[in-house]
C-alpha positions in Angstrom: 62.0 75.4 165.1 65.4 76.6 163.8 67.7 75.9 160.9 71.4 76.3 160.8 72.8 79.0 158.6 76.1 78.1 156.9 78.6 80.0 154.8 80.0 79.1 151.3 82.4 76.6 153.0 79.4 74.8 154.7 80.5 76.1 158.1 77.8 77.1 160.6 77.7 80.9 161.2 74.3 81.2 162.9 70.7 80.0 162.8 67.3 81.3 161.7 64.0 80.9 163.5 61.2 79.4 161.5 57.7 80.5 162.0 55.3 77.7 162.9 52.5 79.5 161.0 54.5 79.1 157.8 56.6 75.9 158.3 54.3 74.1 160.7 50.9 72.6 160.7 49.1 70.3 158.3 50.5 70.0 154.7 47.7 70.8 152.3 48.6 68.9 149.3 45.4 69.9 147.4 46.6 73.5 147.3 49.9 72.4 145.8 48.1 70.4 143.2 45.9 73.3 142.2 48.8 75.8 142.0 50.9 73.4 139.9 48.0 72.7 137.5 47.3 76.4 137.1 50.9 77.2 136.3 51.2 74.3 133.9 48.1 75.5 132.1 49.3 79.1 131.9 52.5 77.8 130.2 50.6 76.0 127.4 51.1 77.7 124.1 47.5 77.1 122.9 48.5 77.7 119.3 46.8 74.5 117.9 44.4 75.3 115.1 42.4 73.6 112.3 40.8 75.1 109.2 37.0 75.3 108.9 35.3 75.4 105.5 35.8 79.2 105.3 39.6 78.9 105.7 40.3 75.9 103.4 41.5 77.2 100.0 39.5 76.4 96.9 35.9 75.2 96.6 34.5 78.4 95.2 32.9 76.8 92.2 29.9 74.6 92.5 31.2 71.1 91.8 28.2 70.0 89.6 24.8 71.2 88.7 22.0 71.3 91.3 19.7 68.8 89.7 19.7 65.9 87.3 22.9 64.1 88.3 21.4 61.8 91.0 24.0 62.9 93.5 23.2 65.0 96.6 23.1 68.7 96.2 26.5 70.3 96.9 27.6 73.9 96.8 31.3 73.5 97.5 34.0 70.8 97.6 35.3 72.2 100.9 32.2 71.1 102.8 33.1 69.2 106.0 31.3 66.2 104.4 33.8 66.1 101.6 37.4 64.7 101.6 39.8 67.6 102.0 37.0 69.7 103.3 36.9 71.9 106.4 36.9 70.7 110.0 33.8 71.1 112.2 34.4 72.4 115.7 38.1 71.8 115.5 40.6 73.3 118.0 41.4 77.0 117.7 44.1 79.2 119.4 43.1 79.8 123.0 44.6 80.5 126.4 44.4 77.8 129.0 45.3 80.1 131.9 42.9 80.4 134.8 42.9 82.4 138.0 43.6 81.3 141.6 43.2 83.6 144.6 46.3 84.9 146.3 45.2 83.0 149.4 45.3 79.7 147.6 48.7 80.5 145.9 50.3 81.5 149.2 48.8 78.4 150.9 50.3 76.2 148.1 53.7 77.8 148.5 53.5 77.3 152.2 52.6 73.6 151.8 55.4 73.1 149.3 58.0 74.6 151.6 56.7 72.5 154.5 57.1 69.4 152.4 60.7 70.2 151.5 61.5 71.1 155.1 60.0 67.8 156.3 62.2 66.0 153.7 65.3 67.8 155.1 66.5 69.2 151.7 66.5 72.9 152.6 69.9 74.6 153.2 70.1 78.1 154.5 73.2 80.2 153.7 74.3 83.6 154.8 74.6 84.8 151.1 74.7 83.6 147.5 77.3 85.6 145.7 80.3 85.1 143.4 83.2 87.4 142.8 83.6 86.3 139.2 81.5 84.9 136.4 82.9 81.4 136.3 80.8 78.3 135.9 83.5 76.4 137.8 83.1 78.8 140.7 79.4 78.2 140.9 79.9 74.4 140.7 82.4 74.6 143.5 80.0 76.6 145.6 77.3 73.9 145.3 79.8 71.1 145.8 81.1 72.7 149.1 77.5 72.8 150.3 77.1 69.1 149.4 74.4 69.8 146.8 74.0 67.7 143.7 71.3 67.1 141.1 68.3 69.5 140.5 68.9 72.5 142.7 66.8 75.7 143.4 68.6 78.7 144.7 66.5 81.5 146.3 67.5 85.0 147.2 65.7 88.3 147.7 67.8 89.9 145.0 69.8 87.6 142.7 73.5 88.1 142.3 74.2 88.8 138.6 77.5 87.0 138.7 76.0 83.8 140.1 73.1 83.9 137.7 75.4 84.0 134.7 77.8 81.5 136.2 75.2 78.9 137.1 73.0 79.0 133.9 75.2 76.3 132.3 74.9 73.9 135.2 72.2 71.3 134.4 69.3 71.3 136.7 70.3 74.4 138.6 68.0 77.4 138.7 67.8 80.7 140.6 64.6 82.4 141.5 64.0 85.6 143.5 61.8 85.0 146.6 59.2 87.4 145.3 58.5 85.2 142.2 58.8 81.8 143.9 55.9 79.4 143.2 54.8 76.0 144.5 55.9 74.3 141.3 59.4 75.8 141.6 59.7 74.3 145.1 58.3 70.9 144.2 60.2 70.5 141.0 63.6 70.3 142.6 65.7 67.9 144.8 67.6 70.5 146.9 66.8 74.1 147.9 69.5 76.6 148.8 68.1 79.8 150.3 69.7 82.8 151.9 68.7 83.9 155.4 67.2 87.1 153.9 65.0 85.0 151.5 63.7 82.8 154.3 62.9 85.8 156.4 61.1 87.5 153.5 59.1 84.4 152.7 58.0 84.2 156.3 56.9 87.8 156.2 54.8 87.2 153.1 53.4 83.8 154.0 52.9 84.4 157.7 
């Protein structure tokens, strides 16, 4: 299987061979699901917290004497049984991150790329560079490639000018091939990748 390689004017300048071990075979959607759930979990802030009876201010004085009032014995007004008291077993700051093996993560990325290739939304270009830091220049580059909407641009080493020029374009992101994840691939409509990035991904995922 091959894909055409185009330049910034969307003119074909060559082609790139795709490895069947990476872009062929059965699409394992369960791996994509596991990888996306793991990344979403790792992004959770986990800063929720409630106060137990030790953290609620006040309540240091015994509210009434131990015996003779006919009421239940109580040592503090901040008991969880009282109004404005502490919370029992409430949420505390924690991390939701969990680990997946490299084999699963690579399999998920492989399946995500297979899905996008099957949908025909991957464009391979010879390079992703700009001579100036202009948002208009970045928009014109994507327009010449026929790309609209949420777009993911992938390169081995990101061009600083293009990174700065494209950050104001809504829905456009740039990710180096070494940090690409299955969620990045699935959460986009179009993918623009350089030939070098495709070859590097095939080396790692093959």
